[in-house]
Predicted model as a PDB file, atoms N, CA, C, CB and O in Angstrom, pLDDT in the B-factor column:
MODEL        1                                                                  
ATOM      1  N   MET A   1       0.805  -1.191   0.000  1.00 79.00           N  
ATOM      2  CA  MET A   1       0.000   0.000   0.000  1.00 79.00           C  
ATOM      3  C   MET A   1       0.852   1.260   0.000  1.00 79.00           C  
ATOM      4  CB  MET A   1      -0.918  -0.005   1.182  1.00 79.00           C  
ATOM      5  O   MET A   1       0.392   2.318  -0.428  1.00 79.00           O  
ATOM      6  N   LEU A   2       2.081   1.157   0.473  1.00 86.00           N  
ATOM      7  CA  LEU A   2       2.986   2.305   0.481  1.00 86.00           C  
ATOM      8  C   LEU A   2       4.084   2.092  -0.549  1.00 86.00           C  
ATOM      9  CB  LEU A   2       3.594   2.524   1.889  1.00 86.00           C  
ATOM     10  O   LEU A   2       4.373   0.962  -0.942  1.00 86.00           O  
ATOM     11  N   ASP A   3       4.688   3.184  -0.977  1.00 90.00           N  
ATOM     12  CA  ASP A   3       5.862   3.091  -1.838  1.00 90.00           C  
ATOM     13  C   ASP A   3       6.822   4.215  -1.467  1.00 90.00           C  
ATOM     14  CB  ASP A   3       5.466   3.166  -3.348  1.00 90.00           C  
ATOM     15  O   ASP A   3       6.542   5.006  -0.567  1.00 90.00           O  
ATOM     16  N   THR A   4       7.931   4.282  -2.149  1.00 91.00           N  
ATOM     17  CA  THR A   4       8.960   5.259  -1.799  1.00 91.00           C  
ATOM     18  C   THR A   4       8.479   6.702  -1.874  1.00 91.00           C  
ATOM     19  CB  THR A   4      10.142   5.086  -2.698  1.00 91.00           C  
ATOM     20  O   THR A   4       9.078   7.580  -1.253  1.00 91.00           O  
ATOM     21  N   ASP A   5       7.425   6.962  -2.610  1.00 91.00           N  
ATOM     22  CA  ASP A   5       6.854   8.311  -2.646  1.00 91.00           C  
ATOM     23  C   ASP A   5       6.296   8.714  -1.280  1.00 91.00           C  
ATOM     24  CB  ASP A   5       5.750   8.394  -3.708  1.00 91.00           C  
ATOM     25  O   ASP A   5       6.126   9.904  -1.018  1.00 91.00           O  
ATOM     26  N   ASP A   6       6.012   7.754  -0.415  1.00 90.00           N  
ATOM     27  CA  ASP A   6       5.438   8.031   0.903  1.00 90.00           C  
ATOM     28  C   ASP A   6       6.480   8.370   1.969  1.00 90.00           C  
ATOM     29  CB  ASP A   6       4.637   6.847   1.356  1.00 90.00           C  
ATOM     30  O   ASP A   6       6.108   8.788   3.065  1.00 90.00           O  
ATOM     31  N   TYR A   7       7.768   8.204   1.683  1.00 87.00           N  
ATOM     32  CA  TYR A   7       8.792   8.544   2.674  1.00 87.00           C  
ATOM     33  C   TYR A   7       8.738  10.007   3.077  1.00 87.00           C  
ATOM     34  CB  TYR A   7      10.169   8.218   2.136  1.00 87.00           C  
ATOM     35  O   TYR A   7       8.904  10.322   4.255  1.00 87.00           O  
ATOM     36  N   GLN A   8       8.512  10.897   2.142  1.00 88.00           N  
ATOM     37  CA  GLN A   8       8.444  12.327   2.449  1.00 88.00           C  
ATOM     38  C   GLN A   8       7.335  12.605   3.460  1.00 88.00           C  
ATOM     39  CB  GLN A   8       8.211  13.148   1.164  1.00 88.00           C  
ATOM     40  O   GLN A   8       7.524  13.392   4.388  1.00 88.00           O  
ATOM     41  N   ARG A   9       6.195  11.972   3.287  1.00 88.00           N  
ATOM     42  CA  ARG A   9       5.029  12.205   4.137  1.00 88.00           C  
ATOM     43  C   ARG A   9       5.111  11.430   5.452  1.00 88.00           C  
ATOM     44  CB  ARG A   9       3.758  11.823   3.392  1.00 88.00           C  
ATOM     45  O   ARG A   9       4.734  11.959   6.498  1.00 88.00           O  
ATOM     46  N   CYS A  10       5.592  10.193   5.420  1.00 85.00           N  
ATOM     47  CA  CYS A  10       5.538   9.307   6.591  1.00 85.00           C  
ATOM     48  C   CYS A  10       6.845   9.222   7.365  1.00 85.00           C  
ATOM     49  CB  CYS A  10       5.143   7.934   6.160  1.00 85.00           C  
ATOM     50  O   CYS A  10       6.849   8.817   8.528  1.00 85.00           O  
ATOM     51  N   GLY A  11       7.941   9.594   6.743  1.00 84.00           N  
ATOM     52  CA  GLY A  11       9.228   9.579   7.427  1.00 84.00           C  
ATOM     53  C   GLY A  11       9.568   8.232   8.039  1.00 84.00           C  
ATOM     54  O   GLY A  11       9.395   7.190   7.406  1.00 84.00           O  
ATOM     55  N   SER A  12      10.047   8.258   9.257  1.00 84.00           N  
ATOM     56  CA  SER A  12      10.556   7.053   9.908  1.00 84.00           C  
ATOM     57  C   SER A  12       9.471   6.028  10.246  1.00 84.00           C  
ATOM     58  CB  SER A  12      11.280   7.434  11.161  1.00 84.00           C  
ATOM     59  O   SER A  12       9.797   4.883  10.561  1.00 84.00           O  
ATOM     60  N   LEU A  13       8.199   6.404  10.188  1.00 84.00           N  
ATOM     61  CA  LEU A  13       7.123   5.441  10.476  1.00 84.00           C  
ATOM     62  C   LEU A  13       7.111   4.276   9.493  1.00 84.00           C  
ATOM     63  CB  LEU A  13       5.772   6.142  10.448  1.00 84.00           C  
ATOM     64  O   LEU A  13       6.648   3.187   9.831  1.00 84.00           O  
ATOM     65  N   ILE A  14       7.619   4.496   8.271  1.00 84.00           N  
ATOM     66  CA  ILE A  14       7.564   3.409   7.298  1.00 84.00           C  
ATOM     67  C   ILE A  14       8.913   2.726   7.092  1.00 84.00           C  
ATOM     68  CB  ILE A  14       7.060   3.932   5.979  1.00 84.00           C  
ATOM     69  O   ILE A  14       9.153   2.129   6.043  1.00 84.00           O  
ATOM     70  N   ARG A  15       9.790   2.812   8.083  1.00 85.00           N  
ATOM     71  CA  ARG A  15      11.024   2.024   8.007  1.00 85.00           C  
ATOM     72  C   ARG A  15      10.672   0.600   8.435  1.00 85.00           C  
ATOM     73  CB  ARG A  15      12.176   2.638   8.917  1.00 85.00           C  
ATOM     74  O   ARG A  15      10.375   0.346   9.602  1.00 85.00           O  
ATOM     75  N   VAL A  16      10.709  -0.312   7.482  1.00 84.00           N  
ATOM     76  CA  VAL A  16      10.358  -1.713   7.716  1.00 84.00           C  
ATOM     77  C   VAL A  16      11.319  -2.613   6.943  1.00 84.00           C  
ATOM     78  CB  VAL A  16       8.886  -1.995   7.299  1.00 84.00           C  
ATOM     79  O   VAL A  16      12.061  -2.151   6.077  1.00 84.00           O  
ATOM     80  N   ASN A  17      11.292  -3.878   7.263  1.00 81.00           N  
ATOM     81  CA  ASN A  17      12.041  -4.893   6.520  1.00 81.00           C  
ATOM     82  C   ASN A  17      11.083  -5.939   6.010  1.00 81.00           C  
ATOM     83  CB  ASN A  17      13.136  -5.542   7.396  1.00 81.00           C  
ATOM     84  O   ASN A  17      10.306  -6.470   6.803  1.00 81.00           O  
ATOM     85  N   PRO A  18      11.091  -6.265   4.737  1.00 81.00           N  
ATOM     86  CA  PRO A  18      11.885  -5.620   3.702  1.00 81.00           C  
ATOM     87  C   PRO A  18      11.435  -4.187   3.499  1.00 81.00           C  
ATOM     88  CB  PRO A  18      11.791  -6.395   2.393  1.00 81.00           C  
ATOM     89  O   PRO A  18      10.304  -3.839   3.840  1.00 81.00           O  
ATOM     90  N   PRO A  19      12.300  -3.351   2.949  1.00 85.00           N  
ATOM     91  CA  PRO A  19      11.966  -1.933   2.813  1.00 85.00           C  
ATOM     92  C   PRO A  19      10.819  -1.680   1.838  1.00 85.00           C  
ATOM     93  CB  PRO A  19      13.182  -1.165   2.364  1.00 85.00           C  
ATOM     94  O   PRO A  19      10.539  -2.482   0.948  1.00 85.00           O  
ATOM     95  N   VAL A  20      10.178  -0.552   2.037  1.00 87.00           N  
ATOM     96  CA  VAL A  20       9.143  -0.083   1.108  1.00 87.00           C  
ATOM     97  C   VAL A  20       9.822   0.119  -0.245  1.00 87.00           C  
ATOM     98  CB  VAL A  20       8.450   1.259   1.620  1.00 87.00           C  
ATOM     99  O   VAL A  20      10.928   0.654  -0.318  1.00 87.00           O  
ATOM    100  N   ARG A  21       9.161  -0.307  -1.302  1.00 90.00           N  
ATOM    101  CA  ARG A  21       9.755  -0.282  -2.646  1.00 90.00           C  
ATOM    102  C   ARG A  21       9.215   0.864  -3.498  1.00 90.00           C  
ATOM    103  CB  ARG A  21       9.499  -1.604  -3.352  1.00 90.00           C  
ATOM    104  O   ARG A  21       8.348   1.625  -3.070  1.00 90.00           O  
ATOM    105  N   GLU A  22       9.742   0.965  -4.700  1.00 93.00           N  
ATOM    106  CA  GLU A  22       9.343   2.016  -5.637  1.00 93.00           C  
ATOM    107  C   GLU A  22       7.928   1.752  -6.166  1.00 93.00           C  
ATOM    108  CB  GLU A  22      10.350   2.107  -6.812  1.00 93.00           C  
ATOM    109  O   GLU A  22       7.449   0.619  -6.128  1.00 93.00           O  
ATOM    110  N   PRO A  23       7.257   2.814  -6.663  1.00 93.00           N  
ATOM    111  CA  PRO A  23       5.868   2.673  -7.122  1.00 93.00           C  
ATOM    112  C   PRO A  23       5.643   1.557  -8.143  1.00 93.00           C  
ATOM    113  CB  PRO A  23       5.415   3.962  -7.716  1.00 93.00           C  
ATOM    114  O   PRO A  23       4.615   0.881  -8.088  1.00 93.00           O  
ATOM    115  N   HIS A  24       6.573   1.349  -9.070  1.00 94.00           N  
ATOM    116  CA  HIS A  24       6.345   0.310 -10.078  1.00 94.00           C  
ATOM    117  C   HIS A  24       6.328  -1.088  -9.464  1.00 94.00           C  
ATOM    118  CB  HIS A  24       7.418   0.383 -11.157  1.00 94.00           C  
ATOM    119  O   HIS A  24       5.669  -1.983  -9.992  1.00 94.00           O  
ATOM    120  N   HIS A  25       7.044  -1.287  -8.352  1.00 92.00           N  
ATOM    121  CA  HIS A  25       6.989  -2.581  -7.671  1.00 92.00           C  
ATOM    122  C   HIS A  25       5.606  -2.812  -7.069  1.00 92.00           C  
ATOM    123  CB  HIS A  25       8.067  -2.662  -6.575  1.00 92.00           C  
ATOM    124  O   HIS A  25       5.084  -3.926  -7.113  1.00 92.00           O  
ATOM    125  N   LYS A  26       5.019  -1.768  -6.512  1.00 89.00           N  
ATOM    126  CA  LYS A  26       3.681  -1.877  -5.938  1.00 89.00           C  
ATOM    127  C   LYS A  26       2.673  -2.249  -7.015  1.00 89.00           C  
ATOM    128  CB  LYS A  26       3.272  -0.563  -5.256  1.00 89.00           C  
ATOM    129  O   LYS A  26       1.806  -3.093  -6.788  1.00 89.00           O  
ATOM    130  N   ALA A  27       2.777  -1.630  -8.178  1.00 91.00           N  
ATOM    131  CA  ALA A  27       1.861  -1.936  -9.274  1.00 91.00           C  
ATOM    132  C   ALA A  27       1.994  -3.387  -9.718  1.00 91.00           C  
ATOM    133  CB  ALA A  27       2.117  -1.003 -10.455  1.00 91.00           C  
ATOM    134  O   ALA A  27       0.991  -4.043  -9.997  1.00 91.00           O  
ATOM    135  N   LEU A  28       3.219  -3.892  -9.786  1.00 93.00           N  
ATOM    136  CA  LEU A  28       3.434  -5.290 -10.173  1.00 93.00           C  
ATOM    137  C   LEU A  28       2.878  -6.254  -9.118  1.00 93.00           C  
ATOM    138  CB  LEU A  28       4.933  -5.557 -10.390  1.00 93.00           C  
ATOM    139  O   LEU A  28       2.316  -7.296  -9.456  1.00 93.00           O  
ATOM    140  N   LEU A  29       3.039  -5.901  -7.849  1.00 91.00           N  
ATOM    141  CA  LEU A  29       2.508  -6.738  -6.776  1.00 91.00           C  
ATOM    142  C   LEU A  29       0.990  -6.841  -6.859  1.00 91.00           C  
ATOM    143  CB  LEU A  29       2.922  -6.184  -5.413  1.00 91.00           C  
ATOM    144  O   LEU A  29       0.433  -7.936  -6.779  1.00 91.00           O  
ATOM    145  N   TRP A  30       0.318  -5.694  -7.020  1.00 92.00           N  
ATOM    146  CA  TRP A  30      -1.148  -5.722  -7.103  1.00 92.00           C  
ATOM    147  C   TRP A  30      -1.632  -6.446  -8.360  1.00 92.00           C  
ATOM    148  CB  TRP A  30      -1.706  -4.295  -7.081  1.00 92.00           C  
ATOM    149  O   TRP A  30      -2.672  -7.103  -8.333  1.00 92.00           O  
ATOM    150  N   ALA A  31      -0.889  -6.330  -9.453  1.00 95.00           N  
ATOM    151  CA  ALA A  31      -1.252  -7.079 -10.667  1.00 95.00           C  
ATOM    152  C   ALA A  31      -1.154  -8.577 -10.417  1.00 95.00           C  
ATOM    153  CB  ALA A  31      -0.342  -6.677 -11.853  1.00 95.00           C  
ATOM    154  O   ALA A  31      -2.002  -9.339 -10.882  1.00 95.00           O  
ATOM    155  N   ALA A  32      -0.134  -9.006  -9.690  1.00 96.00           N  
ATOM    156  CA  ALA A  32       0.019 -10.433  -9.375  1.00 96.00           C  
ATOM    157  C   ALA A  32      -1.082 -10.917  -8.436  1.00 96.00           C  
ATOM    158  CB  ALA A  32       1.394 -10.695  -8.745  1.00 96.00           C  
ATOM    159  O   ALA A  32      -1.492 -12.074  -8.522  1.00 96.00           O  
ATOM    160  N   VAL A  33      -1.564 -10.064  -7.549  1.00 94.00           N  
ATOM    161  CA  VAL A  33      -2.698 -10.426  -6.694  1.00 94.00           C  
ATOM    162  C   VAL A  33      -3.953 -10.565  -7.546  1.00 94.00           C  
ATOM    163  CB  VAL A  33      -2.913  -9.368  -5.575  1.00 94.00           C  
ATOM    164  O   VAL A  33      -4.712 -11.522  -7.389  1.00 94.00           O  
ATOM    165  N   ARG A  34      -4.170  -9.622  -8.435  1.00 95.00           N  
ATOM    166  CA  ARG A  34      -5.361  -9.662  -9.295  1.00 95.00           C  
ATOM    167  C   ARG A  34      -5.389 -10.893 -10.197  1.00 95.00           C  
ATOM    168  CB  ARG A  34      -5.427  -8.407 -10.150  1.00 95.00           C  
ATOM    169  O   ARG A  34      -6.445 -11.494 -10.391  1.00 95.00           O  
ATOM    170  N   ASP A  35      -4.231 -11.274 -10.751  1.00 97.00           N  
ATOM    171  CA  ASP A  35      -4.242 -12.436 -11.657  1.00 97.00           C  
ATOM    172  C   ASP A  35      -4.005 -13.761 -10.922  1.00 97.00           C  
ATOM    173  CB  ASP A  35      -3.180 -12.259 -12.738  1.00 97.00           C  
ATOM    174  O   ASP A  35      -3.862 -14.814 -11.544  1.00 97.00           O  
ATOM    175  N   ARG A  36      -3.966 -13.688  -9.596  1.00 96.00           N  
ATOM    176  CA  ARG A  36      -3.851 -14.854  -8.709  1.00 96.00           C  
ATOM    177  C   ARG A  36      -2.500 -15.557  -8.762  1.00 96.00           C  
ATOM    178  CB  ARG A  36      -4.915 -15.839  -9.046  1.00 96.00           C  
ATOM    179  O   ARG A  36      -2.380 -16.708  -8.341  1.00 96.00           O  
ATOM    180  N   THR A  37      -1.482 -14.869  -9.278  1.00 96.00           N  
ATOM    181  CA  THR A  37      -0.119 -15.381  -9.153  1.00 96.00           C  
ATOM    182  C   THR A  37       0.253 -15.404  -7.676  1.00 96.00           C  
ATOM    183  CB  THR A  37       0.893 -14.513  -9.973  1.00 96.00           C  
ATOM    184  O   THR A  37       0.916 -16.326  -7.202  1.00 96.00           O  
ATOM    185  N   ILE A  38      -0.183 -14.381  -6.962  1.00 93.00           N  
ATOM    186  CA  ILE A  38      -0.019 -14.293  -5.507  1.00 93.00           C  
ATOM    187  C   ILE A  38      -1.398 -14.426  -4.892  1.00 93.00           C  
ATOM    188  CB  ILE A  38       0.676 -12.942  -5.071  1.00 93.00           C  
ATOM    189  O   ILE A  38      -2.329 -13.724  -5.288  1.00 93.00           O  
ATOM    190  N   ASP A  39      -1.534 -15.323  -3.925  1.00 90.00           N  
ATOM    191  CA  ASP A  39      -2.849 -15.479  -3.300  1.00 90.00           C  
ATOM    192  C   ASP A  39      -2.869 -15.064  -1.838  1.00 90.00           C  
ATOM    193  CB  ASP A  39      -3.300 -16.905  -3.414  1.00 90.00           C  
ATOM    194  O   ASP A  39      -3.922 -15.100  -1.200  1.00 90.00           O  
ATOM    195  N   MET A  40      -1.719 -14.669  -1.297  1.00 88.00           N  
ATOM    196  CA  MET A  40      -1.699 -14.244   0.098  1.00 88.00           C  
ATOM    197  C   MET A  40      -0.523 -13.300   0.341  1.00 88.00           C  
ATOM    198  CB  MET A  40      -1.616 -15.467   1.040  1.00 88.00           C  
ATOM    199  O   MET A  40       0.578 -13.508  -0.169  1.00 88.00           O  
ATOM    200  N   ILE A  41      -0.779 -12.270   1.124  1.00 82.00           N  
ATOM    201  CA  ILE A  41       0.269 -11.365   1.586  1.00 82.00           C  
ATOM    202  C   ILE A  41       0.178 -11.368   3.101  1.00 82.00           C  
ATOM    203  CB  ILE A  41       0.115  -9.900   0.982  1.00 82.00           C  
ATOM    204  O   ILE A  41      -0.904 -11.181   3.658  1.00 82.00           O  
ATOM    205  N   SER A  42       1.304 -11.578   3.776  1.00 77.00           N  
ATOM    206  CA  SER A  42       1.267 -11.652   5.237  1.00 77.00           C  
ATOM    207  C   SER A  42       2.436 -10.873   5.828  1.00 77.00           C  
ATOM    208  CB  SER A  42       1.303 -13.125   5.713  1.00 77.00           C  
ATOM    209  O   SER A  42       3.252 -10.298   5.107  1.00 77.00           O  
ATOM    210  N   THR A  43       2.494 -10.868   7.131  1.00 71.00           N  
ATOM    211  CA  THR A  43       3.531 -10.156   7.853  1.00 71.00           C  
ATOM    212  C   THR A  43       3.976 -10.986   9.050  1.00 71.00           C  
ATOM    213  CB  THR A  43       3.034  -8.768   8.303  1.00 71.00           C  
ATOM    214  O   THR A  43       3.251 -11.873   9.502  1.00 71.00           O  
ATOM    215  N   ASP A  44       5.155 -10.699   9.554  1.00 67.00           N  
ATOM    216  CA  ASP A  44       5.606 -11.376  10.773  1.00 67.00           C  
ATOM    217  C   ASP A  44       5.146 -10.629  12.017  1.00 67.00           C  
ATOM    218  CB  ASP A  44       7.134 -11.510  10.778  1.00 67.00           C  
ATOM    219  O   ASP A  44       5.387 -11.102  13.128  1.00 67.00           O  
ATOM    220  N   HIS A  45       4.502  -9.495  11.875  1.00 68.00           N  
ATOM    221  CA  HIS A  45       3.913  -8.693  12.943  1.00 68.00           C  
ATOM    222  C   HIS A  45       4.869  -8.473  14.112  1.00 68.00           C  
ATOM    223  CB  HIS A  45       2.651  -9.353  13.440  1.00 68.00           C  
ATOM    224  O   HIS A  45       4.884  -9.246  15.070  1.00 68.00           O  
ATOM    225  N   ALA A  46       5.652  -7.430  14.024  1.00 71.00           N  
ATOM    226  CA  ALA A  46       6.564  -7.024  15.086  1.00 71.00           C  
ATOM    227  C   ALA A  46       6.144  -5.633  15.549  1.00 71.00           C  
ATOM    228  CB  ALA A  46       8.061  -7.039  14.600  1.00 71.00           C  
ATOM    229  O   ALA A  46       6.758  -4.643  15.151  1.00 71.00           O  
ATOM    230  N   PRO A  47       5.110  -5.542  16.381  1.00 74.00           N  
ATOM    231  CA  PRO A  47       4.530  -4.238  16.721  1.00 74.00           C  
ATOM    232  C   PRO A  47       5.417  -3.375  17.615  1.00 74.00           C  
ATOM    233  CB  PRO A  47       3.213  -4.442  17.396  1.00 74.00           C  
ATOM    234  O   PRO A  47       6.107  -3.866  18.508  1.00 74.00           O  
ATOM    235  N   HIS A  48       5.374  -2.106  17.349  1.00 79.00           N  
ATOM    236  CA  HIS A  48       6.074  -1.113  18.164  1.00 79.00           C  
ATOM    237  C   HIS A  48       5.194   0.120  18.277  1.00 79.00           C  
ATOM    238  CB  HIS A  48       7.468  -0.752  17.553  1.00 79.00           C  
ATOM    239  O   HIS A  48       4.306   0.338  17.454  1.00 79.00           O  
ATOM    240  N   THR A  49       5.441   0.907  19.282  1.00 81.00           N  
ATOM    241  CA  THR A  49       4.653   2.120  19.476  1.00 81.00           C  
ATOM    242  C   THR A  49       5.101   3.197  18.482  1.00 81.00           C  
ATOM    243  CB  THR A  49       4.787   2.633  20.935  1.00 81.00           C  
ATOM    244  O   THR A  49       6.232   3.170  17.997  1.00 81.00           O  
ATOM    245  N   PRO A  50       4.213   4.135  18.188  1.00 78.00           N  
ATOM    246  CA  PRO A  50       4.629   5.248  17.318  1.00 78.00           C  
ATOM    247  C   PRO A  50       5.827   6.011  17.888  1.00 78.00           C  
ATOM    248  CB  PRO A  50       3.459   6.215  17.108  1.00 78.00           C  
ATOM    249  O   PRO A  50       6.663   6.511  17.135  1.00 78.00           O  
ATOM    250  N   GLU A  51       5.908   6.099  19.209  1.00 80.00           N  
ATOM    251  CA  GLU A  51       7.032   6.805  19.829  1.00 80.00           C  
ATOM    252  C   GLU A  51       8.361   6.116  19.533  1.00 80.00           C  
ATOM    253  CB  GLU A  51       6.824   6.905  21.339  1.00 80.00           C  
ATOM    254  O   GLU A  51       9.385   6.782  19.384  1.00 80.00           O  
ATOM    255  N   GLU A  52       8.350   4.781  19.447  1.00 82.00           N  
ATOM    256  CA  GLU A  52       9.566   4.047  19.104  1.00 82.00           C  
ATOM    257  C   GLU A  52       9.964   4.270  17.649  1.00 82.00           C  
ATOM    258  CB  GLU A  52       9.376   2.558  19.367  1.00 82.00           C  
ATOM    259  O   GLU A  52      11.125   4.089  17.283  1.00 82.00           O  
ATOM    260  N   LYS A  53       9.018   4.656  16.838  1.00 81.00           N  
ATOM    261  CA  LYS A  53       9.252   4.806  15.413  1.00 81.00           C  
ATOM    262  C   LYS A  53       9.582   6.223  14.968  1.00 81.00           C  
ATOM    263  CB  LYS A  53       8.068   4.339  14.679  1.00 81.00           C  
ATOM    264  O   LYS A  53      10.302   6.406  13.988  1.00 81.00           O  
ATOM    265  N   ARG A  54       9.074   7.218  15.663  1.00 83.00           N  
ATOM    266  CA  ARG A  54       9.257   8.610  15.216  1.00 83.00           C  
ATOM    267  C   ARG A  54      10.673   9.090  15.534  1.00 83.00           C  
ATOM    268  CB  ARG A  54       8.212   9.545  15.888  1.00 83.00           C  
ATOM    269  O   ARG A  54      11.066   9.212  16.695  1.00 83.00           O  
ATOM    270  N   ARG A  55      11.416   9.355  14.478  1.00 84.00           N  
ATOM    271  CA  ARG A  55      12.776   9.864  14.600  1.00 84.00           C  
ATOM    272  C   ARG A  55      12.990  10.917  13.515  1.00 84.00           C  
ATOM    273  CB  ARG A  55      13.830   8.709  14.484  1.00 84.00           C  
ATOM    274  O   ARG A  55      12.216  11.013  12.563  1.00 84.00           O  
ATOM    275  N   ASP A  56      14.041  11.697  13.672  1.00 85.00           N  
ATOM    276  CA  ASP A  56      14.354  12.724  12.679  1.00 85.00           C  
ATOM    277  C   ASP A  56      15.070  12.152  11.464  1.00 85.00           C  
ATOM    278  CB  ASP A  56      15.203  13.809  13.303  1.00 85.00           C  
ATOM    279  O   ASP A  56      15.244  12.850  10.465  1.00 85.00           O  
ATOM    280  N   ASP A  57      15.486  10.893  11.537  1.00 82.00           N  
ATOM    281  CA  ASP A  57      16.145  10.272  10.393  1.00 82.00           C  
ATOM    282  C   ASP A  57      15.509   8.901  10.144  1.00 82.00           C  
ATOM    283  CB  ASP A  57      17.688  10.142  10.635  1.00 82.00           C  
ATOM    284  O   ASP A  57      14.751   8.403  10.977  1.00 82.00           O  
ATOM    285  N   ILE A  58      15.812   8.315   9.034  1.00 79.00           N  
ATOM    286  CA  ILE A  58      15.217   7.038   8.649  1.00 79.00           C  
ATOM    287  C   ILE A  58      16.034   5.851   9.174  1.00 79.00           C  
ATOM    288  CB  ILE A  58      15.094   6.956   7.127  1.00 79.00           C  
ATOM    289  O   ILE A  58      15.549   4.720   9.125  1.00 79.00           O  
ATOM    290  N   TRP A  59      17.236   6.066   9.666  1.00 84.00           N  
ATOM    291  CA  TRP A  59      18.141   4.961   9.992  1.00 84.00           C  
ATOM    292  C   TRP A  59      18.075   4.478  11.428  1.00 84.00           C  
ATOM    293  CB  TRP A  59      19.524   5.365   9.697  1.00 84.00           C  
ATOM    294  O   TRP A  59      18.456   3.336  11.682  1.00 84.00           O  
ATOM    295  N   THR A  60      17.618   5.269  12.378  1.00 83.00           N  
ATOM    296  CA  THR A  60      17.669   4.835  13.778  1.00 83.00           C  
ATOM    297  C   THR A  60      16.410   4.163  14.317  1.00 83.00           C  
ATOM    298  CB  THR A  60      17.966   5.994  14.619  1.00 83.00           C  
ATOM    299  O   THR A  60      16.521   3.429  15.299  1.00 83.00           O  
ATOM    300  N   PRO A  61      15.217   4.360  13.746  1.00 84.00           N  
ATOM    301  CA  PRO A  61      14.060   3.684  14.336  1.00 84.00           C  
ATOM    302  C   PRO A  61      14.065   2.180  14.066  1.00 84.00           C  
ATOM    303  CB  PRO A  61      12.776   4.295  13.801  1.00 84.00           C  
ATOM    304  O   PRO A  61      14.688   1.702  13.118  1.00 84.00           O  
ATOM    305  N   ILE A  62      13.361   1.457  14.915  1.00 81.00           N  
ATOM    306  CA  ILE A  62      13.182   0.021  14.743  1.00 81.00           C  
ATOM    307  C   ILE A  62      12.484  -0.214  13.403  1.00 81.00           C  
ATOM    308  CB  ILE A  62      12.360  -0.597  15.930  1.00 81.00           C  
ATOM    309  O   ILE A  62      11.599   0.553  13.022  1.00 81.00           O  
ATOM    310  N   ALA A  63      12.872  -1.258  12.694  1.00 81.00           N  
ATOM    311  CA  ALA A  63      12.306  -1.549  11.369  1.00 81.00           C  
ATOM    312  C   ALA A  63      11.057  -2.424  11.511  1.00 81.00           C  
ATOM    313  CB  ALA A  63      13.359  -2.252  10.463  1.00 81.00           C  
ATOM    314  O   ALA A  63      11.129  -3.643  11.354  1.00 81.00           O  
ATOM    315  N   ALA A  64       9.930  -1.808  11.803  1.00 80.00           N  
ATOM    316  CA  ALA A  64       8.642  -2.497  11.909  1.00 80.00           C  
ATOM    317  C   ALA A  64       7.545  -1.436  11.914  1.00 80.00           C  
ATOM    318  CB  ALA A  64       8.570  -3.397  13.205  1.00 80.00           C  
ATOM    319  O   ALA A  64       7.771  -0.301  12.333  1.00 80.00           O  
ATOM    320  N   PHE A  65       6.355  -1.814  11.443  1.00 75.00           N  
ATOM    321  CA  PHE A  65       5.246  -0.864  11.480  1.00 75.00           C  
ATOM    322  C   PHE A  65       4.770  -0.663  12.910  1.00 75.00           C  
ATOM    323  CB  PHE A  65       4.086  -1.346  10.594  1.00 75.00           C  
ATOM    324  O   PHE A  65       4.835  -1.597  13.709  1.00 75.00           O  
ATOM    325  N   PRO A  66       4.291   0.534  13.256  1.00 72.00           N  
ATOM    326  CA  PRO A  66       3.758   0.760  14.597  1.00 72.00           C  
ATOM    327  C   PRO A  66       2.503  -0.077  14.843  1.00 72.00           C  
ATOM    328  CB  PRO A  66       3.447   2.245  14.801  1.00 72.00           C  
ATOM    329  O   PRO A  66       1.719  -0.315  13.924  1.00 72.00           O  
ATOM    330  N   ALA A  67       2.320  -0.519  16.081  1.00 67.00           N  
ATOM    331  CA  ALA A  67       1.174  -1.356  16.430  1.00 67.00           C  
ATOM    332  C   ALA A  67      -0.132  -0.573  16.390  1.00 67.00           C  
ATOM    333  CB  ALA A  67       1.369  -1.963  17.809  1.00 67.00           C  
ATOM    334  O   ALA A  67      -1.163  -1.104  15.976  1.00 67.00           O  
ATOM    335  N   SER A  68      -0.095   0.665  16.810  1.00 61.00           N  
ATOM    336  CA  SER A  68      -1.316   1.454  16.820  1.00 61.00           C  
ATOM    337  C   SER A  68      -1.483   2.160  15.488  1.00 61.00           C  
ATOM    338  CB  SER A  68      -1.301   2.469  17.972  1.00 61.00           C  
ATOM    339  O   SER A  68      -0.619   2.070  14.615  1.00 61.00           O  
ATOM    340  N   ARG A  69      -2.566   2.844  15.337  1.00 61.00           N  
ATOM    341  CA  ARG A  69      -2.867   3.522  14.079  1.00 61.00           C  
ATOM    342  C   ARG A  69      -2.139   4.850  13.985  1.00 61.00           C  
ATOM    343  CB  ARG A  69      -4.367   3.739  13.935  1.00 61.00           C  
ATOM    344  O   ARG A  69      -2.773   5.905  13.952  1.00 61.00           O  
ATOM    345  N   ALA A  70      -0.820   4.809  13.942  1.00 64.00           N  
ATOM    346  CA  ALA A  70      -0.040   6.024  13.783  1.00 64.00           C  
ATOM    347  C   ALA A  70      -0.302   6.591  12.398  1.00 64.00           C  
ATOM    348  CB  ALA A  70       1.472   5.754  13.999  1.00 64.00           C  
ATOM    349  O   ALA A  70      -0.328   5.852  11.414  1.00 64.00           O  
ATOM    350  N   ARG A  71      -0.490   7.862  12.322  1.00 72.00           N  
ATOM    351  CA  ARG A  71      -0.804   8.514  11.052  1.00 72.00           C  
ATOM    352  C   ARG A  71       0.442   9.184  10.480  1.00 72.00           C  
ATOM    353  CB  ARG A  71      -1.933   9.549  11.235  1.00 72.00           C  
ATOM    354  O   ARG A  71       1.242   9.778  11.203  1.00 72.00           O  
ATOM    355  N   CYS A  72       0.578   9.070   9.181  1.00 76.00           N  
ATOM    356  CA  CYS A  72       1.619   9.823   8.498  1.00 76.00           C  
ATOM    357  C   CYS A  72       1.185  11.273   8.460  1.00 76.00           C  
ATOM    358  CB  CYS A  72       1.886   9.271   7.060  1.00 76.00           C  
ATOM    359  O   CYS A  72      -0.009  11.572   8.463  1.00 76.00           O  
ATOM    360  N   ARG A  73       2.121  12.140   8.426  1.00 70.00           N  
ATOM    361  CA  ARG A  73       1.823  13.583   8.414  1.00 70.00           C  
ATOM    362  C   ARG A  73       1.183  13.996   7.128  1.00 70.00           C  
ATOM    363  CB  ARG A  73       3.079  14.398   8.636  1.00 70.00           C  
ATOM    364  O   ARG A  73       0.866  15.172   6.946  1.00 70.00           O  
TER     365      ARG A  73                                                      
ENDMDL                                                                          
END                                                                             
């Protein structure tokens, strides 16, 4: 759902592993879901608080999505 265009808006909240990819990768992923090449997308779920994620740089926060509904700016 996110791509590298969202880094400006979301900052360190979207530092995850594997990293968020470029827009064309997202389009290819959704095409594979639509044509049933991919039938499931899952996560290992490593929750963290938004406070653990919000940093002034992209390199120091924990690489996982926040557990709560943290909003991108």
